[in-house]
N, C-alpha and C positions, 0 to 999 in steps of 0.2 A: 556248498553255496551259502548255507546258513552261517557257517564259521567265517567265511570271507566277508559277508555283510556286516556281521557283528564287529569283526576286527577293523573294518574300514570306518564304521561309525565311532567306535571307541578311540580310534586314532585322532578323530576331530573333536569328539565330545566325551572325554573319559569318565565323566561323572554321571552320565544319564542312566536311568533305569530302563533297560531295553523294552521289557514287557509293559512298562507303565507309560513310557514316553514316545514309543515308536509306533506309527500306524503304517501298515503295509497295504498298498493298493496294487493288486495283481491284475494286469490286463489279460483277458482270455478271449478266445474265439467266440463269436456270437452263438455258435451251435452247441456250446457246452451246456449240458443240462444240470439239474441238481445233483445227479449221481457223479458227474465229472467234477463239479465243485467240491463235493464231499471228499473225493479222492485227493484233490489238491490240498484241501484242509488237512487231511491225514498226512500227506507228505510234508507240509509246512510244520506240522506238529512234531513229526519225527526229526526234522531238521532243526528243531528248537527255535523256530522263528516265532512261534506262539506257544504259550504255556497251557492253553486249553484248546481243544479241538473246535469249539464254538466261539472262540475269542473274537471280540469285536475289533481286535487289533489287526485282523486280516479282512479286507474288503475286496470285492471283485468289481471290475468294470469291463465291458467288452472293448476289444481293440478299436472297433469302429466308434464307440461312444467316446473313448479317450481322444481319438483323432478329431472327432467333431468338436469337442470342448476346446481343444487347442486352436483349431482352425477357425472357429467362430470368432474368437478374439482377434485372429489375424485378419479376418474379413472386415471387422470393424475398423481396423487400422488403415486399410486401403479403400475405405469408403464405398464398399459394395452394399447397396441398400436392400433391405428385406422387402417382403411383399409376396409376390408369386414367382420370385426368382428361383431358378434351379441351380444347384451346385453339384458338380460331379467330383467325387473323390476317386482318384486313380492310384490304387495301392500296388506299386510295382515291386513285388518281392523277388527273392531269388528263385523261388519255385513257381509261385502263382501270380497272376495279375487279377486283381479284383476291382471291379468298378461299381460304385454305389452312387445313386443320384437321389438328392433330397431337396425339398423346398426350404429356402431361407425365408422365415416368416418376418413380419414387421418388427417384432420384438427381438430380432436377431437370435431367435432359437431356430434350430434345424427341425423341420417338420418330418412327416412320415417319409420312409424310404419308398420312392416311386418306382425304382427299377434297380435290379442287381444283375451283374453279369461277371463272368470270370472264366479263366482258362489257364492251363499249364503252359505258360510261355514267358516265364520270368528270366532273370539274369543268368541263371545256371544253364539255360538252353544255349546261350552264346558260348559258354564253356564246352557244351556238348559239340557245337559246331567246330570249335578249336580241336577237340579230340578227333573228330571226323577228318579234319584237315591233316592231322598227324598220321592217321591210319592210311590216308592216300599216299603219304610219303614213305612210310616204313612198313606198311602192310597191316591189315586189320588183325591178323593173328598175333602179331607182335604186341599190339595194344592190349589185346585180350589177355595175353600172358603176363604183361606187366600189371594189369589191373588185378589179376588173380594172385600173383606171387609177390609183387612189390607195390602195393597200392599207394603207400606213402610217397614213393618217388613220382608216381603219376600225379598225385595231389600237389606235390611240390611244383611240378611243371605248370599245373593249372593256376596255382597261386602266383607264380612268377608272371604268367600270361596276364592275369588280372592286374597285377601291380605295374607291369611295364607296358602293357598294350591296351587291355580292355578298359581300365579306368580312365587313362588319359585320352582315349580315342574320341575325337570331336566330329569326325566325318568330313573334315576339311583337309585336303591333301597337303596344304602348306604347313599344317600343324603336326603332320605325322613324322615320327622318327622311325626309321627302319630298325627292325628288331631281328637279331640273329639268335636263334635258339640253339645253343651248344649242348647237344645231347650228352656228351661226355661229362659235362659239368652238372646239368640239371637232372639227368636220368641215366647214369652210367650203366645200370643193369640192363637197359634195353638192348645193348649191343649183342647180347647172347641170344636174343629172340628174333632178330631180323635175319631173313633168309632170301635167297634167290636174287632177282634183279634189284630189289630194294636194297639188299646188302651191298651190291656192287655200286649202286648210285650213292649210298650214304658214305661208303669208304672213299669214293671219288670226291665227295663234298666235305670230307673230314668230319663227318657226323654233325654238320651244321645245317640248320634249316632256316631259310630266310622267310620272314613274314613281311610282305609288302602291303601297301595301302589297299589294293584291290582284294587281297586275301582276307584282310581283317574286316573290310566293309561287307564282304560276302558272308562272314560269320554273323554279323549283326542283322543284316537286312531281312532274312526270313523270320527272325524272331520279332523284330520291330513291326513288320508288316502284319503279323498276327495281332499285335497289340493295337495297331491302328484300326484294324478291322473290328476289334471289340469296341473301341471307342465310337466308330462310325455307327455300329449297330445300336449302341446305347443312345447316342445323340438323335438318331432317327426315331427313337421310341418316345422322345419328349418334345415339347413345343419349342423350348429355347433353353439355352444354358448360359448363365452369366459368367461363371468361373469354373475352371478345372484345376484342381489342386493335386499335384503329383507328390506322392509320399512313397516311402519304402526305399530299400537299398539300391535297386536298379534305377530309380528315378534320378540318382546322382549322375547317371550317364549323360554327358553333354550331347552326344549324338542322338540319344533317345529324345531329349528335350527339344533339340533342333528339329527332328523329324515331326514331332507332335505339333510344334509351332508352325512349321511349313504347311502341314496338312490342314490345320483348322483355323488359321489366322483369318480367313475370309468370313468366318462365322461370328467374328467379333466376340470371341471368348477370351476372358482374362485367364491366361495360363500361368499358374502360380507354382513356383518351386521354392519351398521353405529353405532357409539357409542350411539347416541340418535335417534332411528328410528322415533319417534313421531315428532321430530323437523325438519325433512328433508324438508317438504313442506314449512314451515315458513322460514327456512333459505334460500331456493332457491328463494322464493319471495323477501326476503330482498336483496339478491345478485342482482336480476333483477332490483329492485328499485334503487340500488346504482349506476347503470350504465345506467339508462333509458335515460338520456340526453347526453350520450357519445356514439355516433353511432358506432364508431370503436370498442369499448369494447362490446357493445351490440351485434354486429354482430359476435364477437368471441364466445359468449356464447349462442346465440340463436340457438335453434334446428330447423332442417328442418323436420317438422312433418305434412305432408299432412294427411288429414282424410282418414280413411279406412272404408270399408263396415264391419259393425258388424254382418251382416246376409247376406244370399244369397237370391237374388231376381230372379224371373222368371215369365214367362207368360204361359198361358195354350194353348197348341196346341193339337187339337183333330185329331187323326190319326187312321188307322185301327189296331185293336188288332192282335198280332201274338203270336205264341206258346211260345215265351220266356217271355211274359208278364204275370203278376199274373192274374189268372182266376177270382179272386174275384173283380178285378178292371175293368173287361170287362163290357162295357155298353150294354144295351138291343139291340142297333142297330149294335153291332159288332165292335164298336170303343173303344178307350181308351183315357183318358186325360193325355197327357205327359207333363212334366215340361221342358220348354225351358229356360235354365239359361241365364240371361242377365247381372248379376253382382254377383261375387263370394265373399263370406266372406273372409276378409283379403286383398282383392285387394284395390288399391288406388282409391278413389272416384274422377272422372274427374269433378272438380268443375265448369269449364267454358264451356266445350263442351257438357257435358251430355252424355247419351248413346242413340244412334239413331237406329231406324229400319224403313225400307221402306215397305209400303203396297200399294195396289191399292185402289182407292177410292171405287170401287165396293165391294171389300172385307170388307173394313171398314164399309160400310153402312149395309152390311148383318150380320156382326159379332160384338160381344162385345169383349173387350180386358180385360181379367181377370188377375190381378196382384197378385202374391203370394210371400210369404216370409217364410224362414225356417232357423233354426240354423245350419243345416247340410251344408257341403261343396258341396256334390254331391247327388242330388236326381233325380229320374227319372219320378215320377208321382205326379200330383197335388192332387190326392186323398189319398196320403200317410198321415199317422197320424201326422207326424212331420211338415207338410206343412199347412200354414194358408193363407186364402184369405185376402188381404188388401182391395181390392175394384174392382169394375167393371167399365171400361171406355167404354161408348157408345157414339160414334161420328156420328152425322148426317151431311154428306157432302152435299153441294149444288147440286140440281137436274141437274144443267148445267154441272157438272163434267162427263166426259166420260172416266172412267177408268184412271183418273189422278193418278200420283204417289204421295203418301202422306207419309211424314216423321213423325214418332212418336218419340219424344225425351224426355227422362226422366232426370230431374235434381234433384239430391239428396242433402239433408243436414241432420243435426243430427236428426230431428224429422219429416220431411215431404218429399214428392216427388211432384214436379211440372211436369205435363205432358203437353207437347206442341205438338199439331198436326197442320201441315201446308203443303201447296203445296210445292213439291220439286222445280218446275219451277217458283213458285211465279208469276203466270200469273194474278190471281185475287186478291191477297193479303189476301185470306181466311186464318184464323187462329183460333184455338180452344185451350183453356187452362183449366186445372182442377188441383186441389191440393188435395193430400191425406195426412191428418194429422195423427200424432201419429202412425207412421209406425212401431215402435218397441213395 
């Protein structure tokens, strides 16, 4: 990649000093921590894109920040006013769909992320439905054998499906052109794997499979319905939404665009599809790089995006079971493990102060502190199926403590939680720390 980048630049500007005159802005996922960035720097150095590992010639920006920078300029152009307006970004990738909602402030900056949601239901899942359709025609074992022995031919069929069917599909019957999949042309190796009644049928049809309008629509609909449900959930979590911006490769689908417009037009939402959705992140990164050394311009375009909790966190509190609690969660001693929420999904993460709780040293010595996580906003019980244990914190306080007040503070970042226990009055300087990794 490094060689290709340099060759491309040199073909246009043969006299430039690459390390002196080129600034590389690399968009990265928001969850990448300092360790991940360090690895990327190492790779860039080995690819000869920078001449020092800590070179200022390589700068990072999150993909969402790059998207926001480009889209804020677009919102200015279509006269969407700031204030308390909510903007939803719907990133329709091939693998995942990610929804992010932010406030558009009066100065046309994007404020804090108020809600995030996502799922694995991107464009590749339409391809999966196409493969399922094929398996019904020629048998699942034939598809499995092609995938195992001649994966390139299977991929070729999927690429042709994308080019000839998936990309042009609008969801309108009058726009649809019937497609005949000739297996002898697109996947000749498959003939040796088809057996039984499927073989008889394919020989009768001369190894051709017809894809009609209803077949293709049935491949899209279950995937698009999952996307629509994600958007409904996100919209229900906020007061209003002025604009919805579709980005990512799958957002180029005319059928997906139409379904979103049909579903949400009554909510008076501006549904915006940029001319080139795939280029949004790259263009935002370039715009950021062009003003990186101009503080006043950078401040105008920089978004204010504190991190938010992607999940809900809580601790276990054991109390007496009562008649309103589920009987199946009742413990043998008549108690029940309830979920005490300490951080709610969608809330802003307090990066400096953390989240603190106060316990007595005697309680801490007698009890462990179980930390749980869930995708749900509101849960009541630690034993619920949607709640998972992150870890157990067992703290041994000094024997000299006599019911001293102990603060337990949790500091969150994208991948871990640091737990700090210390005396409230700090008489002895006692302190205990533990880190829980891979909290998601």
